[in-house]
N, C-alpha and C positions, 0 to 999 in steps of 0.2 A: 187638509193642510196640517203640517206638523207644528205643534206648539213651539213658541220661540225658545223656551227654556230647554226643551228636548233637542231642538235643532242646534242651539249653541253648545250643548253638551256633546253632541255627535261631532261637531266641527272641532271641539277641543280635543276629543279622543283621537280623531283622525290626524290632527296636527301633531299631537304628542307622539303618536305612533311613527309618523314620518320623521320626526326629529330623532327618535331613538334609532330608527333604521339608518339614518344618515350618519349617526355617531359611530355605528359599527363598521362603516365602510372606510377604506383608507382615504386620507385627505386628498391624495392624488395618485394617478397611475404610477408616477415615478417612485413613490414610497413603496408601493406593492412590488415593483420591479427590483428595488434595492434589497428587499428582504429575501429574494431568491438567489441561490448560488449562481454565479456566472460561470458557464463552462470554460475550462481552461483552454487557451490557445496552444497549438502545437509549437514546441520549441525545438531547435536543432539539438540533436543528441550530443552528449559530451563523452569524453573518454574513448576507449578502444575495446574491441572484442578480442584483440591479440592477447595471448596468455603472457603472464609474467615470465621473464627469462628463466627463472628457476624451475618452471613447470613445462618447458618446451618438450621434454622427453616423456612427460606424464600423460599427454593427450595427443590424439591425431584428429585433424579436422574431418568432419563428416557432413553429409547432406541428409536432412530429414525435415521437409517443409512442414509436416504436421506438428512435430515437436516444437519447431521454431514458432509456429503460429500460436501454440498454447502459451508460450512464454511472453509473447509480445503484448503490449497494452496500449489502449488509446490514451491521449492526453487527459490527465486528471484522474485516471483509473488505476495507476500503478502498473506493475509488470515491467517489462523491458522496453526501452526506447529502440535499442538495436541489439542484435545477438548473433552468435555463431555456434553451431552445433559441433561438439567434440565427443570423442570416445576415449575413456581412460585406458591407459596401456598397462598399468600395474608395474611399470619399470621402476618408478620411484614412489615412495609413500606420499600421498596427498591428504592433508588434513583439512576438513571442512568444519565450519562453525555455524550454529543456528541458535539465535535467541528466540525463545518461545514462551507460551502462555501456560502456566501451571494449572489454571482452572480448566484447561482443555487438554488432557493428556494425549489425545490423538494428534495434537499439533506439534508434538516433539519431533516427529519425522515428516514435517511439512515439505513443501516444494521449494522453498527459498532458502539458500545457504550462501556463505561467503568464504573466501580464502583467508580473510583477515579475522582474527579474534576480536570481538567487541572490546573497545577500550575508550576511555575518556567519558565525556558527558553523554548521558542518555539522549538528550535533546538533539545533539549533533549526530548521534548514531541514527536516530529516527530520520533526520533530514538526509543523511548520506544514502540511506537505503529505502527512503520513502515509506516508512512504517507508521501509519496513522495510529493514534492512541486507541481507537475503537477496535483495531485489529489485534493488538496484543499489548499487555503491560510489560513485556520483555523481562519477566522475573525469573526465567530459567535459561540455562545455556547447555547445549549439547555439542560435544566435539567428537568427530568421527573420522575414520579413514574411509576413503572411497574405494569400492571394489573395482578390480580390473574388468573391462568390458562395459562399464556403465556409460550410458549416453546422457550427456548434459547439454544445456545451453549456457554459454557464458556471455554476459552482456552488461549493459549499463542501464540504470534505472530511468523509467518513464516518470513523468510528473504525477502527483497524487493530490487530489482535493479531499481533505479530511472533513471539512465543514465549511460553513460560510466564512469562518474567521481564520481557518488554518489550511494552508496548502504548501506542498513541497514542489520545487522545480525539478527538472531533469538533473541527473547526477552522473558524475564520472566514475563513481565507486562500482567496482565489478561485483556482480551477483552471479550465483550459480543456481540454475533451475534444474530440478530433478523430479520426475513424475512419480517414481516409486522409491522414495528414499529409504523406507523401512527395509527393503530388500537390496538396496544398493550401497549401504554403508556397513561398517563393522568396527569392532573395538571402540565402542562409544563410551564417553564419560559425561556425566551430567553435573552441573554446578547450580547453586542458588545465588540469586542476586542479593547483595547486602547493602544496607544504607551506608553511604560514605559522603560526608559533606566537606567541602573545601571553601 
C-alpha cells in the first residue's frame, strides 16, 4: 500500500497536469471555429467581358478553353469570375499596365494586366483588382504595348480572401490575363511608386 503523503503528491501532480492541459484547449468548439478563415461563398460576377468601345478593332473574339480555364478562379482565390478570350489584331495601339513587386524582378512581366493606368488610392486599387497585400507591395509600374497576334483573356475579378481579417468581393474592373507577357508586349516603360499623402 502507497504511503498517504506519496499518494496525495501523486494526486496533486495528476490534478495539476489535467488543469494545465485544459487551460491549453479552446474554451469551446465555437472559439476554435471562429479562428479559422471561413471559405468565401460564390457571388454573382459583376461587369462585362465586352471590350471598351475604343478597343473594338484591336481584338477579335476567340475560343481557347484551356487558356480561359487558367484565368478563372474559385471564390476567395482571386483570378477571374468571368472571361472571354480575344486575339489582338495590331490595327490600333493598345497600352497595358501592370503594378508589380520590385523585390521579385520576375514579376514585372506577370500574367495580370489592366487597360487602365493605376490611379487614386492604393487600397481602392487593391480592392478593384483583388490584389492581396501578401501578393505584391505594388511599388513598381510597367506600361507596355501589346503585340499583334497575342491571345489574352479579358474579364472581371473573382473574390479574394487575403486573411482572416481581409477579403475582397467580386469586381467589375476589367483585367487582362496573358500567359507569356515577356514575349507578348513591347516598348515598355517602368515607373517607381512615390509616397504621396492627401
